DRENZA-829924 format. One record per residue (C-alpha): residue in three letters; x, y, z. Coordinates in steps of 0.2 Angstrom, whole numbers, plus 5000, padded with zeros to 4 digits. Each point is the difference from the previous one (the first is absolute). Layout:
REM DRENZA-829924
ALAXYZ
...
//
This chain:
REM DRENZA-829924
UNK500050005000
UNK500550184997
UNK499450185001
UNK498849974986
UNK499149875010
UNK499350155010
UNK498550084991
UNK500150174992
UNK499650155011
UNK498650045006
UNK499649825002
UNK500849905015
UNK500149835006
UNK500549925017
UNK501849955002
UNK500349815001
UNK501549905006
UNK500449964981
UNK500450194998
UNK501549995013
UNK501449974987
UNK499750144988
UNK499450135014
UNK501549965010
UNK501150024985
UNK499350184997
UNK500250045018
UNK501849964999
UNK500350094984
UNK499250165008
UNK500549995018
UNK499150105014
UNK500150045019
UNK498149985001
UNK499549875013
UNK498449954990
UNK500849974984
UNK500549815001
UNK499149864992
UNK499649925017
UNK499150165005
UNK498950004985
UNK499649825001
UNK499649985019
UNK498950165001
UNK499149964984
UNK498449965009
UNK499850165009
UNK498750094990
UNK500749974983
UNK501750065004
UNK501449944989
UNK499250014983
UNK501250014986
UNK499950094983
UNK501250074987
UNK500250174991
UNK501450054988
UNK501149855005
UNK499850045019
UNK499249895013
UNK498550085009
UNK499649945017
UNK498450045009
UNK500250025019
UNK498950055015
UNK500150105016
UNK498750025013
UNK500150195000
UNK500250024981
UNK499049864992
UNK500549934984
UNK501650074994
UNK501549954990
UNK501949975003
UNK501250094988
UNK500049924983
UNK501549884997
UNK501050044985
UNK501250114991
UNK499050165000
UNK498750005014
UNK499850195000
UNK499250004983
UNK498949865005
UNK499450095015
UNK499750164990
UNK499049904988
UNK498849935013
UNK499950165009
UNK499350084985
UNK498849874993
UNK499250014983
UNK498250074998
UNK498849875006
UNK501449895007
UNK499549945018
UNK501250045014
UNK500649845008
UNK500950065016
UNK499950135013
UNK501950034998
UNK501749944999
UNK501049965017
UNK501849955003
UNK500750144989
UNK501850045005
UNK501450104992
UNK500450034986
UNK498249964995
UNK499450135012
UNK501050144992
UNK499649954983
UNK498150005003
UNK500150175008
UNK500950074986
UNK498649944989
UNK498850105010
UNK499349865011
UNK499750025019
UNK500949875010
UNK499849995019
UNK501149915013
UNK499049885011
UNK500949985016
UNK499049855006
UNK500649904984
UNK501950035002
UNK501049845002
UNK501249995014
UNK501749934995
UNK501349955012
UNK501849945000
UNK500049825002
UNK501550015011
UNK499150125012
UNK498549885002
UNK501249855003
UNK501250095013
UNK498850125009
UNK501550095007
UNK500050165010
UNK498750095011
UNK498850034986
UNK499649815000
UNK499949985019
UNK498149974999
UNK500249864987
UNK501449915009
UNK499050015017
UNK498549924992
UNK501049874992
UNK500849965016
UNK498349985009
UNK499549864987
UNK501749914999
UNK500250005019
UNK498349925003
UNK499849884986
UNK501049874990
UNK500050084983
UNK500749944983
UNK500050084983
UNK499849904985
UNK499750034981
UNK498249974994
UNK499949824992
UNK498649904994
UNK499949915016
UNK499750165010
UNK498650074988
UNK498649915010
UNK500650085017
UNK500250174991
UNK498249994995
UNK499549955017
UNK500950155007
UNK499150114988
UNK498349935005
UNK500450035019
UNK500650184996
UNK498550044989
UNK498849945014
UNK500850105013
UNK500050164989
UNK498249974993
UNK500650004982
UNK498349964993
UNK499350165007
UNK501150114989
UNK500149994981
UNK501850044998
UNK500549885014
UNK499049874993
UNK500850034983
UNK501849995008
UNK499549845008
UNK499649924983
UNK501650084992
UNK501149925013
UNK499249834998
UNK500250014981
UNK501950055003
UNK500249855012
UNK499149874988
UNK501050064985
UNK501650045009
UNK501249904989
UNK499150044984
UNK500250195003
UNK501849995005
UNK499750075017
UNK501150025015
UNK499549975018
UNK500349955017
UNK499249945016
UNK500450015019
UNK499549855010
UNK499650005018
UNK500249835008
UNK500049934982
UNK498350084995
UNK500050144987
UNK499650175009
UNK500650134988
UNK500250004981
UNK500650124987
UNK499950004981
UNK501050114987
UNK500949994984
UNK501350084989
UNK499450184994
UNK501550054990
UNK501949964999
UNK500350095017
UNK498449995009
UNK498849875008
UNK498250045004
UNK499149935015
UNK498249974996
UNK499349915016
UNK500549995018
UNK498949915013
UNK500449955018
UNK499049935014
UNK499550165009
UNK500049925017
UNK501949974999
UNK500850175003
UNK501650044989
UNK499649874986
UNK499850134987
UNK501750075004
UNK500749834999
UNK499349944984
UNK500550174992
UNK501849995006
UNK500249814996
UNK499350014982
UNK501150154996
UNK501549905007
UNK499749834993
UNK498750024986
UNK500650164991
UNK501849984998
UNK500750084984
UNK498850155001
UNK500650175005
UNK498250075004
UNK498449945007
UNK498450084994
UNK498649985013
UNK498650084991
UNK498950145005
UNK499150055016
UNK498350044991
UNK499850145013
UNK499849895015
UNK500850105015
UNK500649845009
UNK500749924985
UNK500950174995
UNK500850015018
UNK500649824998
UNK500750024983
UNK500850175005
UNK500749925015
UNK501149894989
UNK500850154993
UNK499849994981
UNK501550044989
UNK498950084987
UNK498250004994
UNK499349964983
UNK499050164998
UNK498449954990
UNK499050134991
UNK498249994993
UNK499250074984
UNK498250025002
UNK499049974984
//
């Protein structure tokens, strides 16, 4: 399969596992820092209100996406000249139906190019990706990481912990942990939480096929924390999911540090995605002292 297997814009279809090879090849040809733009992200989130639909326009891959606050939107076109494609869809032909509320995930130099063409592009702080030096997350040195080290010590001093990479034999326990976590957090009461539950399960059930990276922390030989990520670009890994038994204090800090140390060797940076404007999540991500942000912008259509 190849790009021409996607329908011509404005028609779209749902992404399938058979699209993995050609979509991943395009992503490697046009690398990005955007945490959303991996094939695994497209695939595992495809059930969330028709997210992850694909199309093509002027030899560019078009990807439909969705955000709770923004509705149906689009990721930047993947190809040699995304500016021209965005300008085209921003100025539809007469009687042409507008497909999206906007384009999200715009970064430099796309932003400057679109502004030069007279389009209004705004920065969305809630969508910025947090990017850390892997070495910082492994060593946790100095007073600025005192809190993280203290929380890890509480977990490791009270429990018999062991880190392991995710294997087929551990998938069942990982699914069990997610069920417990979801029950405690009432996932089914919130649309986005319910969608994340489905996406995480898809990632686990298709772990090897999607080429994902992951690890678990066991407590007395039972999986009590898990994390799943993958390669984003040559220098950066992205962490998509991280879950831990909330009744065991310090497990989130342990799984974060251990995965960075053992599971993400060879990467310089770790992208831990955005905080979506949640105050608690923002404090936690800022508390790990990012090296830089991927400042994402939005073009409203």
